[in-house]
C-alpha positions in Angstrom: 7.3 20.2 42.8 3.9 18.7 42.6 1.0 20.8 43.8 -0.5 20.1 47.2 -3.3 17.6 47.2 -6.6 18.4 49.0 -7.0 16.7 52.4 -8.3 13.2 52.3 -10.8 11.7 54.6 -9.3 10.1 57.7 -10.6 7.0 59.4 -11.4 6.9 63.1 -8.4 4.9 64.0 -6.1 7.5 62.4 -7.7 10.6 63.8 -5.9 10.2 67.1 -2.6 10.7 65.3 -3.4 14.3 64.6 -4.3 15.9 61.3 -1.5 18.5 61.2 1.0 18.3 58.4 4.6 17.4 59.0 7.1 20.2 59.1 9.8 18.6 57.0 11.5 20.7 54.4 11.3 20.4 50.6 8.9 18.1 48.9 8.0 16.2 52.0 5.5 19.0 52.7 3.2 17.7 50.0 3.0 14.2 51.5 0.2 14.0 53.9 1.3 10.9 55.6 -1.4 10.7 58.2 -4.2 11.5 55.9 -3.9 8.6 53.4 -6.9 6.4 53.6 -6.3 2.8 52.7 -8.2 1.8 49.6 -9.9 -1.6 49.7 -9.6 -3.4 46.4 -9.8 -7.0 45.5 -6.7 -8.7 44.4 -8.6 -10.6 41.7 -9.2 -7.3 39.9 -5.4 -6.8 39.7 -4.8 -10.4 38.7 -7.0 -10.2 35.7 -5.9 -6.9 34.5 -2.2 -6.3 35.2 -0.5 -9.6 36.0 1.6 -11.6 33.6 1.1 -15.3 32.9 1.5 -17.4 36.1 2.1 -14.2 38.1 0.3 -14.1 41.4 0.0 -11.6 44.2 1.6 -12.5 47.5 1.2 -9.4 49.6 -0.2 -5.9 49.1 -0.2 -2.5 50.8 -2.7 0.3 50.3 -2.2 4.0 50.7 1.5 3.7 49.9 3.3 6.8 48.5 6.0 6.7 45.8 8.3 9.4 47.2 10.2 9.8 43.9 7.0 11.1 42.2 4.9 12.1 45.2 2.2 9.8 44.1 -0.1 7.6 46.2 -1.1 4.1 45.2 -1.2 0.4 46.0 1.9 -1.7 46.3 1.8 -5.4 45.4 4.5 -8.0 45.9 4.0 -10.8 43.3 6.1 -13.9 42.6 7.8 -11.9 39.8 8.0 -8.2 40.7 7.2 -5.3 42.9 4.2 -3.6 41.3 3.0 -0.1 42.1 -0.5 0.8 41.0 -1.5 4.5 41.0 -4.7 5.4 42.9 -5.4 8.3 40.6 -5.0 6.6 37.1 -5.3 3.0 38.1 -2.4 2.3 35.9 1.0 0.7 36.6 3.7 3.3 37.4 6.9 2.1 35.7 9.2 3.8 38.1 7.6 2.0 41.1 7.4 -1.4 39.3 10.6 -3.5 39.4 11.2 -7.2 38.9 12.3 -8.9 42.1 15.5 -10.2 40.4 16.4 -6.7 39.4 16.5 -5.6 43.1 20.1 -5.3 44.3 19.2 -4.4 47.9 16.3 -3.0 50.0 16.3 -1.2 53.3 13.8 -0.1 55.9 14.3 3.5 57.1 12.7 5.7 59.7 12.9 9.5 59.2 12.2 12.1 61.9 11.2 15.6 60.9 13.1 18.6 62.1 11.0 20.6 64.6 11.3 24.3 65.4 13.5 25.4 68.3 11.9 25.2 71.7 9.0 23.1 70.3 8.1 19.7 71.3 8.3 17.2 68.4 5.0 15.3 68.4 4.8 14.5 64.7 5.1 10.9 63.8 8.1 9.6 62.0 8.1 8.6 58.4 8.4 5.0 57.6 10.2 4.3 54.4 11.2 1.4 52.3 14.2 2.0 49.9 14.6 -0.2 46.9 17.9 -0.1 45.0 17.9 -1.7 41.6 20.5 -3.1 39.3 19.0 -1.0 36.5 20.2 2.4 37.8 17.1 3.3 39.9 16.6 4.0 43.6 13.0 3.9 44.7 11.6 5.0 48.0 8.1 4.1 49.2 6.4 5.8 52.2 4.0 3.9 54.5 1.4 5.2 56.9 2.6 5.2 60.5 1.2 2.7 63.1 0.4 0.2 60.5 2.1 -3.1 59.6 2.0 -2.6 55.9 5.7 -1.9 55.6 6.6 -5.0 57.6 4.3 -7.1 55.5 5.9 -5.8 52.2 9.4 -6.1 53.7 8.9 -9.7 54.8 7.5 -10.6 51.4 10.6 -9.2 49.8 12.7 -11.3 52.1 11.0 -14.4 51.0 10.7 -13.7 47.3 13.6 -11.4 46.3 16.1 -14.0 47.5 14.8 -17.5 46.5 16.6 -20.3 48.2 16.6 -22.5 45.1 16.9 -21.7 41.4 13.6 -23.6 40.8 11.8 -21.0 42.9 12.4 -18.3 40.2 9.5 -17.0 38.2 11.1 -18.4 35.0 10.4 -21.9 36.2 6.9 -21.0 37.5 5.9 -19.5 34.2 7.3 -22.3 32.1 8.2 -22.2 28.4 4.8 -21.1 27.3 4.8 -20.3 23.6 8.3 -18.9 23.8 10.0 -22.3 23.7 13.8 -22.4 23.7 15.4 -24.3 20.9 18.5 -26.3 21.6 21.4 -23.9 22.2 23.9 -26.6 21.3 22.5 -26.8 17.8 22.8 -23.1 17.3 26.4 -23.1 18.6 27.4 -25.8 16.1 25.8 -23.8 13.3 27.9 -20.8 14.3 31.0 -23.0 14.4 30.1 -24.3 10.9 29.8 -20.7 9.7 33.2 -19.7 11.1 34.9 -22.7 9.4 33.2 -22.0 6.1 31.0 -25.1 6.3 27.7 -23.2 5.9 26.3 -26.1 3.7 26.2 -28.3 6.9 23.3 -27.9 9.3 23.5 -29.1 12.8 20.9 -31.3 14.5 20.1 -32.8 17.8 21.1 -36.2 16.6 24.4 -34.8 15.5 25.0 -33.5 19.0 23.9 -36.8 20.6 26.1 -38.9 18.3 29.1 -36.5 18.5 29.3 -36.4 14.7 30.0 -32.7 14.5 33.8 -32.9 14.3 34.2 -31.0 11.0 37.3 -29.2 10.0 38.9 -27.0 7.3 42.5 -26.6 6.3 43.5 -24.9 9.6 40.9 -25.6 12.3 38.7 -28.4 13.6 35.8 -28.8 16.0 36.7 -31.1 18.9 34.3 -33.1 21.0 36.8 -33.8 23.7 34.7 -31.7 26.2 31.4 -33.3 25.1 30.9 -34.5 28.7 32.5 -31.4 30.3 35.3 -33.5 31.7 38.1 -31.3 30.4 36.6 -28.0 31.5 33.2 -27.7 33.3 32.7 -24.0 32.3 33.5 -24.5 28.6 31.0 -25.6 25.9 30.7 -29.2 24.8 32.4 -28.4 21.4 35.6 -26.4 20.9 37.4 -25.0 17.9 41.1 -25.9 18.1 44.1 -26.0 15.7 43.8 -29.0 13.3 47.4 -29.9 14.1 46.6 -30.4 17.8 45.2 -33.8 19.0 42.6 -34.3 21.7 45.3 -35.8 24.0 47.4 -32.6 23.7 44.3 -30.5 24.4 43.7 -32.5 27.6 47.4 -32.1 28.6 47.3 -28.3 27.9 44.2 -27.9 30.1 46.2 -28.6 33.3 48.3 -25.5 32.8 45.5 -23.0 32.6 43.3 -21.7 35.4 40.1 -23.7 35.8 41.3 -25.7 32.8 40.2 -23.0 30.4 42.6 -23.7 27.5 43.3 -21.4 24.5 40.5 -22.0 21.9 39.4 -20.2 18.9 36.5 -17.7 19.2 36.6 -16.2 15.7 38.7 -16.8 12.6 39.2 -14.5 9.6 37.8 -16.2 6.5 40.5 -14.7 4.2 43.8 -14.3 6.1 43.4 -17.1 8.6 44.1 -14.9 11.6 42.2 -15.9 14.7 40.9 -14.4 17.9 41.4 -16.9 20.7 40.5 -16.9 24.4 41.7 -18.6 27.6 42.3 -18.2 31.3 45.6 -17.1 32.9 48.5 -19.6 32.8 49.6 -21.2 36.1 53.2 -20.0 36.0 53.4 -19.8 39.8 55.0 -17.3 42.1 58.4 -17.4 40.5 56.9 -17.2 37.0 59.0 -20.2 35.9 56.4 -22.9 35.4 56.0 -24.1 31.8 53.9 -26.5 29.7 55.1 -27.9 26.4 51.5 -28.8 25.5 50.3 -25.3 26.2 53.1 -23.7 24.3 52.5 -25.9 21.3 48.8 -25.2 21.4 49.4 -21.4 21.5 52.1 -21.6 18.8 49.6 -23.4 16.6 47.5 -20.2 16.6 50.3 -18.6 14.6 49.6 -20.2 11.2 51.5 -19.3 8.1 50.6 -16.1 6.4 49.0 -16.3 2.9 51.7 -14.0 1.4 53.5 -16.7 -0.6 56.7 -16.2 1.5 55.9 -18.9 4.1 56.4 -16.5 7.0 54.5 -17.1 10.2 52.1 -14.5 11.5 52.7 -12.7 14.8 50.8 -13.6 18.0 49.7 -11.0 20.5 48.8 -12.2 24.0 46.5 -9.6 25.4 46.2 -9.7 29.2 43.1 -7.7 30.2 44.4 -7.0 33.7 46.7 -4.3 35.0 50.3 -5.6 35.1 50.5 -5.4 38.8 47.4 -7.4 39.3 48.8 -10.1 36.9 51.9 -10.3 39.0 49.9 -10.4 42.2 48.0 -13.4 40.9 51.3 -15.3 40.8 51.1 -15.6 44.6 48.1 -17.8 44.1 49.7 -19.8 41.3 48.5 -17.7 38.4 50.3 -15.0 36.5 51.0 -14.1 32.9 53.0 -15.6 30.0 56.5 -14.8 29.1 57.1 -13.8 25.5 60.3 -15.8 25.5 58.4 -19.0 26.0 55.9 -18.5 23.2 57.0 -18.3 19.6 56.8 -15.0 17.8 54.6 -13.4 20.5 54.2 -10.1 22.3 52.5 -9.6 25.7 50.2 -6.6 26.1 48.4 -5.5 29.3 45.1 -3.5 29.0 44.8 -2.4 32.6 41.1 -3.1 33.0 40.0 -3.4 36.7 38.3 -6.4 38.3 34.7 -7.1 39.1 34.8 -5.4 42.5 36.0 -2.1 41.0 33.2 -2.3 38.4 30.6 -2.9 41.0 31.7 0.1 43.2 31.9 2.3 40.1 28.4 1.4 39.1 27.1 2.1 42.6 28.7 5.6 42.6 27.2 6.3 39.2 23.8 5.3 40.4 24.1 7.5 43.5 25.2 10.4 41.3 22.3 10.2 39.0 19.9 9.8 41.9 21.3 12.9 43.6 21.5 15.2 40.6 18.6 13.8 38.6 15.2 15.3 38.0 13.4 12.5 39.9 15.3 11.9 43.2 14.5 9.1 45.6 14.2 11.4 48.5 11.8 13.6 46.7 13.6 16.9 47.0 17.4 16.9 46.7 17.6 17.1 42.9 19.3 20.3 41.6 17.1 20.0 38.5 13.8 19.7 40.5 12.5 23.2 39.9 13.0 23.4 36.1 16.7 24.2 36.3 16.4 27.6 37.9 18.2 26.4 41.0 20.6 24.0 39.2 23.6 23.7 41.5 22.2 26.5 43.7 23.1 28.9 40.9 26.7 28.4 42.0 29.3 27.7 39.3 31.4 25.8 41.8 28.5 23.6 42.7 27.9 22.8 39.1 31.5 21.9 38.5 31.5 19.8 41.7 28.5 17.8 40.5 30.1 17.2 37.1 33.3 16.1 38.7 31.3 13.6 40.7 30.3 11.9 37.5 34.0 11.6 36.6 34.8 10.3 40.1 32.4 7.4 39.6 34.9 6.0 37.1 32.3 4.3 35.1 32.9 6.0 31.8 36.7 5.4 32.2 36.1 1.7 32.6 33.8 1.7 29.5 36.5 3.5 27.6 39.1 1.0 28.6 37.0 -1.9 27.3 36.3 -0.1 24.1 40.0 0.8 23.5 41.1 -2.7 24.2 38.6 -4.2 21.8 39.5 -1.7 19.1 43.2 -2.5 19.5 42.4 -6.3 19.1 40.3 -5.5 16.0 43.1 -3.5 14.4 45.7 -6.2 15.0 43.6 -8.9 13.4 42.1 -6.9 10.5 45.1 -4.7 9.6 48.2 -6.8 10.5 46.6 -10.3 9.9 48.0 -11.2 13.4 46.4 -13.6 15.8 45.4 -12.5 19.3 45.0 -14.6 22.4 42.9 -12.8 25.1 42.7 -13.7 28.8 42.3 -12.2 32.3 42.3 -14.2 35.5 39.5 -16.8 35.0 38.8 -15.9 31.4 35.0 -15.3 31.8 34.6 -11.6 32.7 36.9 -9.1 31.1 37.9 -11.7 28.5 34.3 -12.1 27.4 33.9 -8.4 27.2 36.9 -7.9 25.0 36.5 -10.9 22.8 32.8 -10.4 22.1 33.2 -6.7 21.5 36.1 -7.3 19.1 33.9 -9.9 17.3 31.3 -7.2 16.9 33.8 -4.8 15.3 35.3 -7.5 13.1 32.3 -9.3 11.7 29.2 -7.4 10.4 27.1 -10.5 10.9 27.2 -10.0 14.6 25.7 -6.6 14.1 22.4 -8.1 13.0 19.7 -9.6 15.2 20.6 -13.2 14.4 24.3 -12.5 14.7 24.0 -10.7 18.0 22.1 -13.7 19.4 24.8 -16.0 18.1 27.5 -13.8 19.6 26.0 -13.7 23.1 25.3 -17.4 23.1 28.8 -18.2 22.0 31.1 -15.9 23.9 29.0 -15.3 27.0 26.7 -18.3 27.6 28.7 -21.2 26.1 32.0 -20.0 27.4 30.8 -19.8 30.9 30.3 -16.3 32.1 28.8 -16.8 35.6 25.5 -15.1 35.1 24.0 -16.4 38.4 26.9 -15.0 40.4 27.2 -11.7 38.5 23.4 -11.0 38.5 22.9 -12.3 42.0 20.7 -15.2 41.5 20.8 -18.8 42.9 23.0 -21.3 41.2 22.5 -25.0 40.9 24.0 -25.6 44.3 21.5 -23.2 45.8 23.9 -20.5 46.9 23.0 -17.0 45.8 24.0 -13.4 46.2 23.1 -12.1 49.6 20.9 -9.0 49.3 22.1 -6.2 51.5 19.2 -6.2 53.9 19.4 -3.6 56.7 17.8 -2.6 59.9 15.1 -0.1 60.5 17.3 3.0 61.3 19.4 4.4 58.6 20.6 7.0 56.3 19.8 7.5 52.6 23.0 9.3 51.6 25.7 11.6 52.8 24.4 14.3 50.5 24.3 17.6 52.3 21.0 18.5 50.7 19.5 15.2 51.9 20.7 15.8 55.4 18.8 19.0 55.5 15.4 17.3 55.0 15.6 14.9 58.0 17.9 12.8 60.0 18.9 9.6 58.2 21.1 7.6 60.4 23.6 5.1 58.9 22.6 1.5 58.6 24.8 -1.4 59.3 25.1 -4.1 56.7 24.9 -7.7 57.6 27.1 -8.6 54.7 29.8 -6.5 53.2 29.1 -5.2 49.8 32.5 -6.3 48.5 32.2 -9.9 49.8 30.0 -11.1 47.0 30.4 -11.8 43.3 27.7 -9.6 42.0 29.1 -7.2 39.3 27.5 -5.5 36.3 30.0 -7.0 33.8 27.5 -7.9 31.2 25.6 -4.6 31.7 28.9 -2.8 31.0 29.5 -4.7 27.8 26.0 -3.8 26.6 26.9 -0.2 27.5 29.9 -0.5 25.2 27.7 -1.9 22.4 25.5 1.2 22.8 28.5 3.4 22.5 29.4 1.7 19.2 25.8 2.1 18.0 26.1 5.8 18.8 29.3 6.1 16.8 28.2 3.9 13.9 24.4 4.3 13.6 24.3 2.7 10.1 26.2 -0.4 11.1 23.7 -2.1 13.4 20.4 -3.7 12.5 19.1 -3.3 16.1 18.4 -0.1 18.0 19.2 1.3 21.4 15.7 0.4 22.5 16.4 -3.2 21.7 19.5 -3.1 23.9 17.5 -1.5 26.8 14.8 -4.2 26.6 17.4 -6.9 26.3 19.1 -5.7 29.4 15.8 -5.5 31.3 15.0 -9.1 30.4 18.4 -10.3 31.4 18.3 -8.6 34.8 14.7 -9.6 35.5 15.4 -13.4 35.0 12.0 -13.7 33.3 13.4 -16.1 30.9 15.8 -19.0 31.4 18.6 -18.1 28.9 20.8 -16.3 31.4 20.3 -18.5 34.5 23.1 -20.6 36.0 26.8 -20.1 35.6 27.6 -22.4 32.6 26.3 -24.5 29.8 26.7 -27.6 32.0 24.6 -26.2 34.8 21.8 -25.1 32.4 21.7 -28.6 31.0 21.6 -30.1 34.4 18.6 -27.8 35.4 16.8 -28.6 32.1 16.5 -24.9 31.3 15.7 -25.6 27.6 12.6 -27.5 28.5 11.5 -25.8 31.7 11.8 -22.0 30.9 10.9 -19.6 28.1 13.3 -18.2 25.6 14.2 -14.5 25.5 15.1 -14.7 21.8 11.8 -16.3 20.8 10.0 -13.6 22.8 11.8 -10.8 21.0 11.3 -12.4 17.6 7.6 -12.7 18.4 7.4 -9.0 19.2 9.2 -8.0 16.0 7.0 -10.2 13.9 3.9 -8.4 15.1 5.0 -5.0 13.7 7.6 -5.9 11.1 10.4 -3.4 10.3 8.4 -0.6 12.1 9.1 -2.2 15.5 11.1 -0.1 17.9 13.9 -2.8 18.0 14.8 -2.1 14.4 17.4 0.6 13.6 15.9 2.9 11.0 19.3 4.0 9.8 20.8 0.5 9.3 22.6 0.2 6.0 24.4 -3.2 5.6 26.3 -1.9 2.6 27.7 1.1 4.3 29.7 -1.0 6.9 30.0 -4.4 5.3 33.4 -5.0 6.9 35.3 -4.3 10.2 34.8 -1.0 11.9 37.8 0.7 13.5 36.8 3.4 16.0 39.8 5.8 16.3 41.1 6.7 19.8 39.6 10.2 19.5 36.1 8.7 19.1 36.4 6.4 22.1 35.3 9.0 24.6 32.1 7.5 25.9 29.1 9.4 27.3 26.2 8.4 29.5 23.8 6.1 27.7 20.6 8.3 28.0 18.0 5.6 27.3 19.4 3.4 30.1 21.3 5.6 32.6 18.9 8.5 32.6 15.5 6.9 32.1 14.6 6.9 35.9 16.5 9.9 37.2 16.0 12.2 34.2 13.0 10.8 32.3 12.7 13.9 30.1 16.4 14.1 29.3 16.6 10.3 28.6 14.4 10.8 25.6 17.4 11.1 23.4 15.4 8.7 21.4 12.8 11.3 20.6 14.6 12.1 17.4 14.7 8.4 16.7 11.0 8.1 17.6 10.1 11.0 15.3 12.2 9.5 12.5 10.5 6.2 13.1 7.1 7.9 12.8 8.2 9.5 9.6 9.6 6.2 8.4 6.2 4.6 9.1 4.4 7.3 7.2 6.9 7.0 4.4 6.3 3.2 4.4 2.6 3.8 4.3 3.1 6.2 1.4 5.2 3.7 -0.4 2.5 1.1 0.1 -0.1 3.6 -1.2 2.2 4.3 -4.1 2.6 0.6 -4.9 -1.2 0.1 -4.6 -1.8 3.1 -7.0 0.8 1.8 -9.4 -0.8 -1.6 -9.3 -4.2 0.0 -9.9 -2.8 2.1 -12.8 -1.3 -1.1 -14.2 -4.7 -2.8 -14.0 -6.3 0.2 -15.7 -3.6 0.1 -18.4 -4.2 -3.6 -19.0 -7.9 -3.0 -19.1 -7.4 -0.2 -21.6 -5.3 -2.4 -23.8 -7.9 -5.1 -23.6 -10.6 -2.6 -24.5 -8.5 -1.3 -27.4 -8.0 -4.8 -28.6 -11.7 -5.5 -28.4 -12.4 -2.2 -30.2 -10.0 -3.2 -33.0 -11.6 -6.6 -33.2 -15.0 -4.9 -33.4 -13.8 -2.6 -36.1 -12.4 -5.6 -38.0 -15.7 -7.5 -37.6 -17.7 -4.4 -38.6 -15.5 -4.0 -41.7 -15.9 -7.6 -42.5 -19.7 -7.4 -42.0 -19.8 -4.4 -44.3 -17.8 -6.3 -47.0 -20.2 -9.2 -46.6 -23.2 -6.9 -46.8 -21.8 -5.3 -50.0 -21.1 -8.7 -51.4 -24.5 -9.9 -50.4 -26.1 -6.8 -52.0 -24.1 -7.5 -55.2 -25.1 -11.1 -55.2 -28.7 -10.2 -54.6 -28.6 -7.8 -57.5 -27.0 -10.4 -59.7 -29.5 -13.1 -58.6 -32.4 -10.7 -59.3 -31.1 -10.1 -62.8 -30.6 -13.8 -63.3 -34.1 -14.6 -62.2 -35.6 -11.9 -64.3 -33.5 -13.2 -67.3 -35.2 -16.6 -66.7 -38.6 -15.0 -67.0 -39.3 -15.3 -63.3 -40.6 -12.8 -60.9 -39.5 -13.1 -57.2 -41.5 -11.6 -54.4 -40.2 -11.5 -50.7 -42.4 -11.0 -47.7 -41.4 -9.6 -44.3 -41.5 -13.0 -42.6 -38.9 -14.4 -45.0 -41.3 -16.2 -47.4 -40.5 -16.2 -51.1 -43.0 -16.3 -54.0 -41.8 -17.1 -57.4 -43.9 -16.8 -60.5 -42.6 -18.8 -63.5 -43.8 -18.1 -67.0 -43.8 -21.3 -69.2 -43.7 -19.1 -72.3 -41.5 -16.0 -72.0 -43.6 -14.2 -74.7 -46.9 -14.5 -72.9 -48.1 -17.9 -72.1 -50.3 -18.6 -69.1 -48.5 -18.0 -65.8 -48.1 -20.8 -63.4 -47.9 -19.7 -59.9 -45.6 -21.6 -57.6 -45.9 -20.5 -54.0 -43.8 -21.7 -51.1 -45.6 -21.3 -47.8 -43.8 -21.2 -44.5 -41.5 -24.1 -43.8 -42.8 -27.1 -42.1 -39.9 -28.7 -40.2 -42.1 -31.4 -38.7 -42.4 -33.6 -41.7 -39.8 -32.0 -44.1 -41.9 -32.8 -47.2 -43.2 -30.9 -50.2 -46.8 -30.8 -51.3 -48.4 -30.3 -54.8 -51.9 -29.0 -55.6 -53.8 -30.3 -58.5 -54.6 -26.8 -59.6 -53.5 -25.4 -62.9 -50.9 -23.3 -61.1 -47.8 -25.1 -59.9 -47.4 -24.6 -56.1 -44.2 -25.8 -54.6 -43.4 -26.0 -50.8 -39.6 -26.4 -50.1 -38.0 -27.2 -46.7 -34.3 -26.9 -46.0 -33.0 -30.1 -44.5 -29.3 -29.9 -44.9 -26.4 -27.5 -44.5 -25.5 -27.6 -48.2 -28.7 -25.7 -49.1 -28.2 -22.1 -48.4 -30.8 -20.0 -46.5 -30.0 -17.1 -48.8 -32.5 -15.9 -51.4 -30.6 -17.9 -54.0 -31.2 -21.0 -52.1 -34.9 -20.3 -51.6 -35.2 -19.6 -55.4 -33.4 -22.9 -56.1 -35.7 -24.8 -53.9 -38.7 -23.2 -55.4 -37.7 -23.8 -59.0 -37.0 -27.5 -58.4 -40.1 -29.5 -59.1 -38.2 -32.8 -59.2 -37.0 -32.9 -55.6 -37.7 -36.2 -54.0 -40.1 -36.7 -51.1 -37.2 -36.7 -48.6 -36.1 -33.3 -49.9 -32.8 -34.4 -51.5 -31.6 -32.7 -54.6 -31.8 -34.6 -58.0 -29.1 -32.9 -59.9 -28.6 -33.2 -62.9 -32.3 -33.9 -63.2 -33.2 -30.9 -61.1 -35.4 -28.1 -62.4 -32.6 -25.5 -62.1 -30.6 -27.6 -64.5 -33.5 -27.9 -66.9 -34.0 -24.1 -66.9 -30.5 -23.5 -68.1 -26.9 -24.1 -67.2 -26.4 -20.4 -66.7 -28.2 -20.8 -63.4 -25.6 -23.3 -62.4 -22.9 -20.9 -63.2 -24.7 -18.4 -61.1 -24.6 -20.8 -58.1 -20.9 -21.6 -58.7 -19.6 -18.0 -59.3 -21.8 -15.1 -58.5 -19.3 -12.6 -59.9 -19.6 -14.3 -63.3 -23.3 -13.4 -63.3 -22.4 -9.8 -64.0 -21.7 -10.9 -67.6 -25.3 -12.3 -68.2 -26.3 -9.1 -70.0 -26.1 -11.0 -73.3 -28.9 -13.3 -72.1 -30.9 -10.4 -71.0 -30.7 -9.0 -74.5 -31.6 -12.4 -75.8 -34.8 -12.6 -73.8 -35.7 -9.1 -74.6 -35.3 -9.8 -78.4 -37.7 -12.7 -78.0 
């Protein structure tokens, strides 16, 4: 129990009520009802911070107490939800915030506290507002006495929770926004193409408008006979029927089925040709003797020949989802069930699944059980688990057993098991026997949708992915006319809607003996009987069955249990337009595609923000582990409560069965980060390796160049030495200066004649000429003007020794001076290696 809060300041108008605390038992002691001061806050602050797009506040109440959590705050009624804002944290309290469409009923209650014997009861009564949700929660709000806040909130709920027209829903007010809804007809055709093995074809809007989608394979074809919904108003515009059946025969057969819902193909096995078909009950009449040749021919066409080479026909199972007695009772209203003698090679099987009214009552009993025995009870004190489990069941074993038996008495898990068992049986017949199965109930849109879609999920691994799950829901629930508006309790196109069970201001929460001890809760009279409406959690029950399969086969599904919870919340809230109206025809009439947002686009946007680390992804998904049908054995079909959905409000701590999944997700995220770091490190190492290889190549190239340079240097040194010997053998003396100038002294007489000095000053590139002095010494200036003259010492000597060069610097060979001095110099210029053999000339000059 929460600790007692310190007294609050009391306004002058409230002081007359008395400041003494109420004497109620249990957790009511902590609620100082007369001491809650209204907090004045501007609605604009709430608008900017907490409201969704196009959401606006209609009414608000201050100083309201959320009894379930003993928490005070401000209660807002918007055009989309009932929003509770905590005074302490200024945050939204999830338990006290519920979409208006998710509210099943709401009641005003007055509770009187028990007074001591012989004591006058002067304490004010408690004014409560009870909200019962379609998502397993029961919320109770407490209001200050002698104020009109409860009446204001209650009247706002009367106006907003039950809109008179479908266009008054928040989905239309918000509009499509960025979550636009693509054409569902195009997606349905693409799914049909996949089933027929025509994946290469892609549907388009023009194809839908022109009616050019009538493709076929060897056994089945897509018919456009219902393109204007003239054959069946609750069926989709396109139907898969046997190729041997004409459109005229389809129309004839429709008159023999309830609501004209003829047998059509929902799924076909790509290998064996076995099909899973669906329809409504046949109109055999009270005496069970009415027949239809067109219907019998259509059903017989589902039994195609087996591909065993023997030409034998496959068996047909007609699965009636109802109990046998209910099927016979429907005969009084013209319905009934088939006779195996009228349908070729068939067998009739009854699954015994109860109708929508039994499911609704079972769901209500389960919700009351969880509220009574949960850790967060709506009356604030009656939970057996409220004090940490020390008083669970009063410490009495019989009390514990009684509470557990109450769960069984709700019957919810038995109903879930029946749907699972029937779907598993259908899956086994198709996958193991290669038989075809025709499924129907009364109208063919409640129990039939549950069985057919669940069997599809077991048969085809594609439906266990995000894209496949969307295609499955849109095909077998939306396109085939499950009446979502009636089952969820929202207005339909005609404007009729589910009547919320509004009640008067004196009432009782429950018949729980513990609740009765805390105050007098007198029963309330209902204006409308709970059984006189069509609300029923049929789709919720199917999603519950999917969660059971996900629990049994955690590696088979791409999506997680968190995705299923969020998906159900969006469906029940009617925030998007996907699940409005009762049929495809009604949604087209209302313009849902253009006017409302798309749930699938919203979820895809959420997943795109975080990638595979998003909570909607199943961490354990392994498409190769279950790449075919899954066959849950009978022993495994014992369902349990779905913690993430059933226990999240009544037992928030125990509902965290996903904590292990959350921890695994955290570890997976860290592992993903480590993988990314590893990839980055490997990429860096690869870059370093490439850089090292580049440096090694450059080093090898440098070594090669260095070796070549050394060879050139050695060769140049050898050439220089040879040139020096050659010049000396010619009687010349060569002097080099540091700036590259060369001075050559030539002796006209090798034995001792007067030396003539020829000197080449620095080059003058401006005029490129040579000059001569009239001195006795011969001074020659040489300028290199072409590439054929080398800049090596040999070239400089050649230029110096050539007194016959022309003024433009061109060589005058064979009249050049080098030629006159001896042909051995020419040989030197042609082949330096041959100069090593000039020792004979050296000897010759020395002998002279």
